[in-house]
Structure formats: C-alpha cells, structure tokens
C-alpha positions as CSV (number, residue, x, y, z in Angstrom):
1,M,9.6,-18.4,5.9
2,S,6.4,-19.4,4.2
3,E,6.2,-19.7,0.4
4,I,3.9,-17.2,-1.4
5,T,1.9,-18.7,-4.1
6,N,0.4,-17.2,-7.2
7,P,-3.4,-17.3,-7.1
8,A,-3.6,-17.8,-10.8
9,T,-1.8,-21.1,-10.5
10,D,-3.6,-22.6,-7.5
11,D,-3.6,-26.4,-7.3
12,E,-6.9,-27.5,-8.7
13,S,-7.0,-30.5,-6.2
14,A,-7.2,-27.8,-3.5
15,G,-10.7,-26.9,-4.7
16,P,-11.9,-24.0,-6.8
17,P,-9.2,-21.7,-8.3
18,S,-8.7,-18.3,-6.8
19,P,-11.1,-15.6,-8.1
20,C,-8.1,-13.2,-8.2
21,V,-8.0,-11.3,-11.5
22,G,-4.9,-9.2,-10.7
23,V,-6.8,-6.0,-9.9
24,C,-5.8,-5.8,-6.3
25,R,-7.4,-2.6,-4.9
26,M,-9.5,-2.4,-1.9
27,S,-12.8,-0.4,-2.1
28,D,-13.2,2.1,0.6
29,Q,-17.0,2.1,0.1
30,Y,-17.5,-1.7,0.2
31,R,-14.4,-2.9,2.1
32,W,-13.7,-5.6,-0.5
33,C,-11.2,-6.0,-3.4
34,E,-12.5,-4.2,-6.6
35,G,-11.1,-7.0,-8.7
36,C,-12.2,-10.2,-7.0
37,L,-14.8,-8.9,-4.6
38,R,-13.2,-10.7,-1.6
39,T,-12.7,-9.1,1.8
40,L,-9.2,-8.9,3.4
41,P,-10.0,-11.9,5.7
42,E,-11.2,-14.0,2.7
43,I,-8.1,-13.2,0.8
44,A,-5.9,-14.0,3.7
45,V,-7.5,-17.4,4.4
46,W,-7.8,-18.5,0.8
47,G,-4.5,-20.4,0.6
48,R,-5.3,-22.6,3.5
49,A,-9.1,-22.8,3.2
50,T,-10.8,-26.1,2.6
51,P,-12.6,-26.6,-0.8
52,E,-15.9,-26.2,1.0
53,H,-14.8,-22.9,2.6
54,K,-13.6,-21.6,-0.8
55,L,-17.1,-22.5,-2.3
56,R,-18.7,-20.5,0.5
57,I,-16.5,-17.5,-0.2
58,L,-17.4,-17.8,-3.9
59,D,-21.1,-17.8,-3.0
60,E,-20.5,-14.6,-1.0
61,I,-18.8,-13.1,-4.1
62,K,-21.8,-13.9,-6.3
63,K,-24.1,-12.1,-3.8
64,R,-21.8,-9.0,-3.7
65,E,-21.7,-9.0,-7.5
66,A,-25.5,-9.2,-7.7
67,S,-25.9,-6.4,-5.2
68,L,-23.7,-4.1,-7.4
69,Y,-25.9,-4.6,-10.5
70,S,-29.4,-4.7,-8.9
C-alpha cells in the first residue's frame, strides 16, 4: 500500500510546495479544483512529478487564475 502524503507538508527538496489550500471541490464549469485550480490529472501526478513538471503546472494555474479575473 502506498503512503498518502499531506500536500501542506510536501518536501521542499522535491520542488515547489503543493498549491493545495484545502478547498477540494471540482468545478463542473471549468473541470479544475476550485481551491488550487488544478485538474484531476495534475492533482494525481503532483506527488511524483519532477520539480520542472510542478513548475509547469503552477504556470498553468497562473493562466487559469488570470482568465478568471480578466
């Protein structure tokens, strides 16, 4: 059985910390989490993603956030 980790305590040596804010609710309209703005595939891969991949996900989150307020 694999261990489940708490996103709030991600190992900093593994790259950027998780953007999870504890509001885990998927938006029907946008198909991403209303709290962290990640898609289900991005959430699923986060724990094993490289630091570079995590940075790309964070860039996508910034784009989503900008689209919400533009």
